[in-house]
N, C-alpha and C positions, 0 to 999 in steps of 0.2 A: 513360890517361884514357878515360872512356866516350865512345864515338863520337858520341853525341848531343850531349854537352857540347862536344866538340871542334869539330864542324861548326857548332854553334850560335854558338860564339864567333867563328869565322871569318866567319860570316854578318854579323857586325857591320860588316864592311868595306863592305857594299853599301848605299849611300845614293844614291838617284836619284829620278826622277819616274815616276809611274804613271798610266795611263789604261785604263779598261775600260768596257764597255757594260753597262747594266742595263735590260733591255727588258720584264721581267715584274713584275707586282705582287708585292711582298715577302710571302712566306708566313712567318708567325711561329709557331714551335712553343713555346708557353708551358708550362714545366715547373717545378714546385717541386722543387728539387734536395735532397730529403730522403729518405734511404734507407728503403724499406719492408720489412716482413717478408713475404716471398713464398715460397710453395711452388713447386717446379719445375713442378708440374701447372697453375699459373696460366697459363703461357705455352706449355708444351710437352706434347705427348701421349706422347712417347717419347724416350728417351735411349739412344744406343749409344756404346760406347767401342771405339777401334781402337788397340791397342798396336802401335807401330812396332817391327819386328824389330830386335834388337840383336846385332851381331857386329862383328868387327874392321874390316869394310869400311864400316860405316855408323854410326859413333858421332857423334851430333848434339850439338853444344855449345849452340847457341842457335837457335831457330826464328824466322827473320825473315819468311818467306812460306810460305803453303800454296797451291798451285795444283792445282785439280781439273780434269782433262781426260783424254780418251781412256781412261776407266775406270781412271785412276791418280791417285796423289797425288805431286806434286813438292814436296819440302821444301827450302827454301833455308836453309842454315846460314850466317848472316851474322856469326858470331863474327869478331872481328878477326884471328884466326889461321886462320880456316876459309875461307868463301866457296865452299862446296861445294853443288851442286844434287843432292840424292838423289831417287831415284824408287822408290816403293813401289806395290804393287797395292792394291786396295780393302780387302783384309784386313790390310794392314800388312806384307806380306812384301817384303823388300828385293829390288829388281830391278837397279838400276844407279846410276851417279852420274857427274857431270861434275866433275872435280877437277883443274884445270889451273893451280894457283897457281905463279907464277914470273915471270921476266922475259924468257923466251925466246919464240920464234915460237909463236903459238897459245896463249899463256899470259896470265894476268891476275894482279893483286895482290889486289883486293877485288871483291866483287859485292854489290850492294844490291837488285837487282830482276831478275826473270826473266819473260820472255814465252815460253810454250810453244805451238807451233803444229804439232800432230801431222799435220794435213792437208797441211802443206808439209814435214814431216820436219825442222823447224827449231826451235832454241831460241836466243833472244836474251838475253844477260846484260849488265846495265848495271853498269859500273864507275864508282865515284866519282872515279877517276883520269882520266876524260874519254874513255870509249870504250864502244861497244857491241860485244861479242864474240858472233859467231854460230857455232853448232855444229849438227851434225845431232843428232837425238834420241838417237843411240847414241854421241854424244860426239866425233865427228870435226870438227875445226876447219875452218871455211869462210872466215871473213874477220873483220877488225876495222875498224869504222868509228870513226875519230877524230872527236870532237865539238869544237866551237869553244870550249868553256869547260869547266873542271874542276869537280868537286864535285857531280856528278849523283847523286841518291839515290832517285828514283822515276821510273817510266816507265809509259805506257799506250799501246796502239795505238788511235788514234781513227779510222783508216780503213785500208784495205789498204795496208800498206807505209809508212803515215804514223804516226810515233810522236810523242808529246809527252813531254818529260822535264823534271824539276824540277832547277834549279841553285841551289846555295847560294854558289858562288864564280864569279868571272868578271868580265867587264867590267861595271861598275855602270851603264853606259848601256844594256845589253842586257836583254831580257826574262828573267825567271826561269823562266817556262814557255816552252819552245822547241819548235816543230814541226820535225821532221826527217824528210826523205824518204829511206828506206833505199835505194831503187833509184837515185835521182839522187845520193845521198850529199851532200845539201845542206840547209841550213836554209831553210824556206819560210814562216816567220812565228812568231808567239807572242804572249804577253801577260803582264801582271803584273810591273811593275818594283818594286823595293824603294824605298820613300820614307822620308822623315823620320817619317812617321806609322805606317808598318807594319813597320819594320825588326825590331821585337821579335816580332811575330806570325809573321814569316817564318822564325824560328829553328826549323825543323822538317825532318823527313825524309819523312814520308808525306803526300801531298797528293791523290792520285787515287783514284777508284773508278768503276766502271761499273755501271749498272743499266738494264735494258730497252733495251740498245744505245745508251744515252746516257752521256756522259762528265761526271764531276763533279770539282770542284776545291775544296779548302778548305785553310787553314793551321791549325796545331795550337794556336794561342793566340788564335783568332778564332772568332766564332759563326756567320759567314756561310758558306754552301755555294753554289757557283756551278755552273751547267750551261754546257758550252762545246762548240763545234765548231771547225773550222779557220777559220771566218769570224765567229763570234759568241761573246760571253761575257755571260751574264745571271744575275742572282741567282735561285737556285732556292728557297732557304728559309733561315731563320735561327733558331737556338736562342735562347730567352729564358729564362734561369734567375733572372730578377729580381735580388734583392740578391746572389745567388751568381754572377752574371756576372763574368768576368775583367775587371779594370780595370788596364791597364798604364800609363796616363797618369802616375800619381804617380812612376813609376820611370824615366820617359823620359830625363831629363837625367842622372841618375846613371849609367844604363847607357851613354849616349853618351860620357860622360867616362871610364868604366872598364868595359869589357865583362865583366870578372870579376865584376861585381856581379850579372849575370843568373843564373848558377848558384847564387849565394848566396841570391837571392830565391826560387828554386824549392826549395832545400834547407830553407829556413826556413818554407816554405809561405806566404810573403807572396804569391807567385803560387801558388795552391793546387792547380792541376791543369793538364793539357794534354788536348786532344782526341786520344786515341790513334789511333782510326780512325773513319770515317764510313761508313754503309751505309744502304740502304733496300730494301724489297721491296714486294709488293702491299698488305701490311697495315700495315707499320711504317716509320717513320724510326727509325734506331738509331745511337747513338754510344757510345763507351767513353771515360770520363775516367780518367786515370791520374795519380796523384801520383808524385813523382820518387824519393823515397828510402824508401818503405814499400810493402809489397805490397798495394795497395788499388786495385781496379778497379771503378769505378762504372758500371754498365750502365744506359743510359737508352733505354727504348722509348717511342715516341710513336705511338699507334694512329691511323691515318689516318681511319677512319670516324667517330670521335667525339671525337678529341683527348685521350682518356684516356692517362695516362702511367704507366709502371711503372719504378721506380727502385730499384736494389738494389746493394749491395756483395757480399753473401753471401746465397745462398738458404738456406731452412730446411734444417737438417742440415749446414750448413757448406760447401756447394758454392760455389766461386768460378768465374765464367766469365771466363777470362783470354785475352788475345791473340787475340780473334776475327779470323779471316782470311778466312772464306767466309761469305756471307750471301745465301741464295737465297729464293725464295718458299716452298720446302718445309722448309728446315732451315738451321742455322748450325753452323759448326765452329770450335771453340776448342782450346786446348792445356791439358793437365794433366801434371804431373810424377809419377813413381812415388811420391814422398814424400807427395803430396797425394791419392792415389787413394782412401785410406781414407775421405775425406769424402763419397765418392759411394756409400757402402754402402747408405744408405736411399733413394737416388734412382735407382739402377740396378736393373733386373730381376736376379734371382739369377744367371741364366745369363750376363749381361753382366759382373756384378761378379766372377764366378768366373774370367773371362778374365784379370783383372788383379790379383786380390787378393794373389797371391804374387810379384809383380814385385820383383826386387831394386832397391835404391835407385839403382844405377848403370845401370839399364836406360834405354833411350831414352824420350822423351816419348810420351804417348798423345794421339791425337786424340779429341775428344768431339763427337759429332754430336747436336744437339738438333733434334728435329722439331717444328715449330710446330703448334699446335692448329688 
């Protein structure tokens, strides 16, 4: 079973009460959710492609995270049989990996999130089995921090040594966003409990992003995005797609009676999409909407200076921007498979396309770097 469905169904067990603060005026991002015909040059001045080296030591099954730091790319393969953190240089050359799957000392079963801290020579790996595993950047095991609840799928460092993690399973009376002090090895707070009103919107894996040294939180079936610190939670902005907004209320009682109804609703597109990821930079608010059983990725850009929106599934020429993982003021990075690289023929400079045009179908994924205008 797909891990998303599995964890989402387990999340149905969480019903409790919720309190959070809202201290700022609500910013509404009004967008007509109608795909436009856009050339890549509308948003981007340059596109680069980075083929990740393929050999027996670095076969990637599914890219769950891309982390850019210390002039390297760390790629988290979160396939159910993988849970490997690969390291490549900026040209895509394979350097190393952390692959410690198992049940023995210094090993883990699954990994859903990684925080890489080269300045401290540390890598923290979050396991949904209820632990944070810490290694040196060259893969030497340091320690395992057991967490008070299982089912953790996302994590962010909100202050030095203070992590926030998202929990789908655990005590229904506890917060689903928990603050954990790595040095003291203890919970120091948190927010966002699952309620009778939000239990369906909380059926998600990815909830955090960071921009301009501030932390943001949102769930994948709700339009609201919150800014938070260890002391405050406030509404930062809200997407408004008009009649295309998700409305889960008609399904509430059916899903409460039978959790298996929820995946049926997504497969039938009665629940038409989820918020795959949220980001922003100095010029745009950005989100990606993903349907469940077809390869459709709706990219939504909302320009901050004038409120103009850009919405597309596919750029002119057939390019799809999929699984965006990095979004900075200068560029964004997404993923493309070797089978799809041909769609970039008219969007990439000749020298860039020549790097990848002859890739075999069993080669690793490529990273695509889009530079904003």
